[in-house]
N, C-alpha and C positions, 0 to 999 in steps of 0.2 A: 504494500500500500504506500502510495507516494504522499508527500507533504500536502499536495493539492487535494488528494482524496480525503485525508484526515480533516483538513480545513472545511471542505464541503459538507462532510458528515456532521461536523460540529456546528455548522451553520454560521461560520465566520468567514470574513474575507481573507484569503491567504496573503501573507506578506510577500512582496516581490523578492525573488532570489537576488543575492548580491551580484554586482556586475563583475567582481573579481574576488579571488581568495588569496590569503597570505599564508605562506608556509616556508620552512627552510628548503633551500635547494639541495635535494638529496640525491639527485641523479646527474650523471655527466651531461645529459641533454639539457637539463635546466640550467646548469652552470654555464654551458656553452652558449645558450640563448641569452643569458644575462650578460656575459662578456661581449657578445655580439652587439647588444644594445649599447653597452658602454663605448664600444669602438665607434659605432654609428654617431653617438652623441658627442663624446669628448674629443674624438680624433677628426672624423669627417665633418660633422656639423659645426662644432665650436672651435676647432683647431687648437684646443688647449694642450694637446699632446701631438707628437709627430710619430706616426707609424703605429704605436701601441700605447695604451695607458696602463699596461700591466706593471706591477711593482712587487716588492718583497712580501707585502701583505697577502697577495694571491697565493704565495707559496707557503704561508704559515698554516700548519695543520690545525691551529686553534681558531682560525678565522671562520666566521659563520656568515652565510649569504641567505638573506630572506628575499623571496620573490613574490610578486603578484601575478596570478594567472587568471585567464578568462575561463569560461565554461568548457572550451575545447582544449584547455591545457596550455595555451600559448602564453609565453612570458610577456607581460605588459610592463614590468618594471622590477627593480630590485635595489637592494642596499647591502653593504657588507659591514661587519663589525668585528673587531679583533683586539687583543691586548696590545697596549702601547709599549710594553717593556718585555725584555727577554724572559724574565721571571714574572709570572702573572701576579701583579700586586693589587688587582682590582681596579686598575685604570685601563679603560677601553676607549676606543675611538670608532665612530661611524664614518664611513666614506663611500665614495662612488655611488651616491644615490642617483638613480636614473629612471626615467619613465619614457616609454616609446612615444615618438612624435604624435602618432595618431590617437594617443590615450591621455594626453596631458590636460585637456580642457574639460572641467566639470566632473572629472572622475574621482578626485580626491585620493588618487593612488599614492602620490608623493607623501601626503600627510599621513596616510595609513601606514606606509612603510616606516616613516620616522617614529610614529607611535609604537609600532611593533618592535623596532630596534631598541627603543627605550625600555619597553617591557621585558624584552629578552635579556638585556643587560642587567636590569634590577633583579630578575628572578634567578640569575646565575652568579649572584654574589658580587656584582660590580658596585663600587662606591664612587667612582668618578667616570663620567661618560661625556666625551666632547666630540666636536666635529669642526672641520674647516669648510665653510660654505661660500659660494659665490654671492656677491652683494645683493643680487636680485632675489635671493632666497632668504635673506635675513629676516624679513618681515614674517614669512610663513613660520620659520622656526620660533620667532618671538611669540607669535600667536599660540603656538603649541606649548609654550611655557619655558623655552630655552632662554638663557641670559647671554648677553654679549660679553666677551672677554676682551677683545681688542682686534685691531686690524693686523693683517699679515699679507705676505705675498707668496703665491704658489704658482709655479710655472710661469713666472714673470708677470702675473696678473694679480690684481687686488682680490683678497678674500677676507672673510670675517671668521674669527675664532668664536665658537659658541659652546656653552656648557649646559648640560641637562642637570637640574638640581635634584639630587637623590637624597631623600630625607629618611632613609631606613633607620639610622641611629636615633634621630630625633623622635620618630614615631615610637620606638622602643622606650626611650626615656619618658615620653609623655604617658605611655601606657603603664609604666611600672613605678615611677618615682615622683612625677610632677605634682601629685596630689598630696604628698606627705606634709608639707608645711601647714596647709590649711586643716587637713584631717587630724593632725597630731597636736595642733595648737593648745587644746585644753590640758594636755599632759604636761606641757612646758610651763604651766602656771605654778606648779608645785616645785619647791626647792629640790634641786638635783634631778628634776624632770628631764627626760630624754638624754640623760647622761651627764648633765651638769657642765660647767665651764671647761672647755678644752676637749671634751669628748661628746659633744652634742651630736646626736644622730650617728654615733660610731657603730662599727660592726659588733662590738661587745661593750660592756660597761664595767668599769671598776666598781666593786662593791665598797661603799664607804666604810672606813675603819678597818679594812682588811687588805690582804694581798690577792683577794679573789677577783676574777673577771668572769662575768656571766654573759652568755649569748643565747639567743632563742630564734629559731626559724621554723616555719611551717612548710609543708609540701603541698603543692596544688592538689586538691581532692581528686581531680580527674586522673592524675598520675598515680595516686594511691590505688584507685579502683582498677586502672588499666594495667599497671606493672608494679604490684605490691612489693615484691622483693627488692626491686631497684629503688623504689621509694624509701624503703627502710634503710638501704645503704646510703642513699643521698641525704636522708635526714641527719645521719651522723656526719657525713662529709661536709655539708654546708656549715654546720655548727662548729666543727673542728677547724674548718678554714677561717671562720670568724675569730676563733681563739688564736690561731696562727698569726692572723693579721695584727693582733694586739700584742704579739710577742709573748703569749702566755702558754704554759705547759698544761695540757688537759688533765683533769683528775677524775671527771665523772660526767655521766649523762642522765637526764630525766626525760621520759617519754610520755606523750599523751596520744593514745591511739583510739580511733573510732572505726568500726568495721561493720558492714551489713551482715556478715556471716563469718563462721569460723575459718573458712578457707582463706579469705582475704586477710584476716587477723594473723593466721599462722604464717602466711608468706611475708607480711610486713615484719613480724617479729624475727623471722628467719634472716631477712636482709639486715635488720638492725643488729642482730646478734653477731652475724658474720663481720660486720663493720667494727663492732666493739672488740671482737677477738683480734681482728687484723691490726687495729691501731693500739690494742692493749689498754683500752679505756672502758671501764665498767659502766653498765646501765644501773644506776643506784636505785631506781624506783620510778614511779610515775602513775599513770591512770590508764585503764583499759575499759572499753565499753563496746558491747555487741548490739546488733540490731539497730544501728544508726548509720547515716551516710558515711562513706569513707573519709577519714580525716587523720592527719598525722602531724604532730609538732614535737620538737625536741629542744630541750634546754641543755646547754653545755656549761660546765664550770671548769675554770683553769686558774693557774697561779702565776703571778709575776709581780715583782716589786717595782718594775719600771714599764708600765704599759705604753705601747706605741700608739699615738693617736693618728687618726686620718687627717686631722687638721694641723699637723706640725710642719707643713711645707712652707718654704720661703721663696720669694721671687728669685729666679735664676737657678733654683734647685733642678737637677736633672731627674727625669722620670725613668724608671727601670721596670721592665716586665720580666717576671720570673715565672715561667709556666712549664708544665709537664706536657711535652709535645707527643708523647707516646700514646698508644691506644687508637681509637677509631670513633666514628659517630655511633652513638647508642642506637641499636636497631629500633625503628619506629620514631626516632627523634633526629633524623637526618637534618643537618644544618642548624640544630637547636641545642643538642647536648653532646659534648665531646667527652667520651668515657676514657679518661687517662688513668683512673685510679683502681678499677676493679681487678686489674691484672698485676698490680704492684704488691710487693711484699710489705709487711709491717715495717721493716727497717727502712725501706725506701720511702714510704709514706711519712714516717717519723722524721727522717732527715729533711725532706722537703718542708714538712710542717714546722720545723724549728728554724727555718731560714731567717725569718724576720727577727726572731729572738737573738740569733747569732749576729745578724748584720747590724741591728740597732739603727735603722734609718730614721730620718726626721719624721716621716709619715708613711703609713702603709694602709692598704685596703685590699680585700680579696675581691676578685672579679666574680660577680654573681648575676642577679636578675637583669641589671641594667647593661650587661655586656662590658666589653673592654673599654670602649670610648665613654660609655655612660658612667662606669665606675671611676675612670680617670677624672671625669667631670665632677663626681662627688668628692673625690679627694681634693681636687683643686678648689671647689666651692667651700669645703670645710676649712681650707687654708686661706680663704678670702681672695683667691686668685683664679686664673684660667689656665688652660694647658694647650700645648701643641704636641702632636704625635708625629714622628717621622715614620711614614708607612713602610718604607723599605727596611727600617731597622727593627720592626716588630717580629719577635719570634713567632712562628706559625707552623702548624703541622703540614706536611705534604698532603695534598688532596683536599685541603680545606680552603674554600674560596674566602677571600679577604672579608667580604661582606658578612658571610656566615661566621667567621672567626671573631669578627669585631662585635657581633651581637649575640653569640651563643653563651651557654653556661659551659666553661672550659674545663671542668673537673678541678684541677689545682692551678691557680694563677694568681699572682700577687702583683699589684702595682705599688711601687715605693717611690719616695722622693727623698733626695739627699743632696749634699753639696757636691759639685763636680769633682771627679778624680778620687773620691773616697773608695777604698778597697772594700770588696764584699767577699764573704766566705763562699765555699762551694755550696751548691744547691742540690746536691745529690743528682738524681736523674733529670731534674728540671733544667731548662735552658734559661739563662739570665742575660739580658742585654739592655743597655741604655737606649731609650727610644723616644726621647722628647724632653721638654722642660716646662716649668711653670712660668706663666706670663701674666700680664696685667689685664688682658682682655677676657672677660667671663666666658665660660663655655669651653668647647674643645674644637680645635682646628686640626685638620690632617694636612701634613706637608708632604708633597710629592717630589719625585726625583728631579723634575724640571724646575723646582722652586715654587710652583704654585701651591697655595693653600686653599682648601675648601672647608666649609663649616660642617662639622658633624653634629655638634650640640650648640645651639644658638645662644643659650644663656645658662643660668644656673640649672641644676638638675632637680633638686628637691625643694628649693626655696627656703631651706632651714638656715642658710647663710653660714658665716664663719663659725667654727666651733668655739 
């Protein structure tokens, strides 16, 4: 039964079929047709190139070509996009946008190809996407949301550099942390509320009158229901990371578990118990309830006489990322959760977890819900500053797109700030590298190999302000 048949049976007017379809060029014939269109347009018609417009991008196996085809499969237009660096840093460029002469007027093929290229880039972990366009096309790109970077010359003719604004990091920040200042304001009215002076909104909180540090985190209920054992493991992991960021040695955990049935409860406890045994940190007690929606939270207690704040950074301090790049994406959480810990030994986990305590940086924060850039923004905000990250210097696992790595939960990863040149101790199996600095401009900028900076976080992350 055709679409027309269904529409007639339903008593509605069928929608007209689109005049063209967009898809990646996956056959030699489609690629050849696209390149023939380019040659007709850029060589024969415009004289922009002599003989051929082919270049190194055409030979890059990472390049993607998107084409528009009509109902008969004829290629009406196309565009290509590819990484701009030898090692893919999440900086891609679009180029060779072309539409057949007979399909240029009133078809919107060019606009559709540009939109499709932007969508493809964003869904494949790209954080910077730009293009160099002819001046007569600048207005179209601007209407589609692109911003002008500046003038340039290509093949001896004037062109315009354009940038597509990607707000993936900003959306994550707004969805996870932006509400905190307003929502938590009543708690801050009480003395020592939200951590008190110097530790306001920190990962953990020093308990007044003692050397104890307490941290508390909950797991998303859907994750508890869907993957209970992993949820149990992560409940311990995120809390122990919070203690690690404070430079504290863990001494015990408390758990609160709700489960709809015994099966979910058993698997949650199994994951939590395995984590407790691996890290050598006991579950001291807690609360358990059956016959309720899935829920899990854990409180961790640790000890240190000199807790490391998130807000201890100063202008000019260098930023360092110390992260475990081993492991892989957690099955079912591709691009969202990097599992670097479940295959580690207790000794390896303990060595990494003690890194901040041994390094004693001016400021530290573990990477969690807000992702790498968002967490960096929280550390900078607590220090009353902003931050810039050098994209090429960020430690990153092989096979993880930069956009995914910048916004995922990375297992074990610490952002620290300290004076330039200060030596740091070994981090066990984790990789540690200087990757930016604290600045006066609020938010977080990304600095690219060509010197351009783009904004990842436009202002403060939580609104809580300096600690």
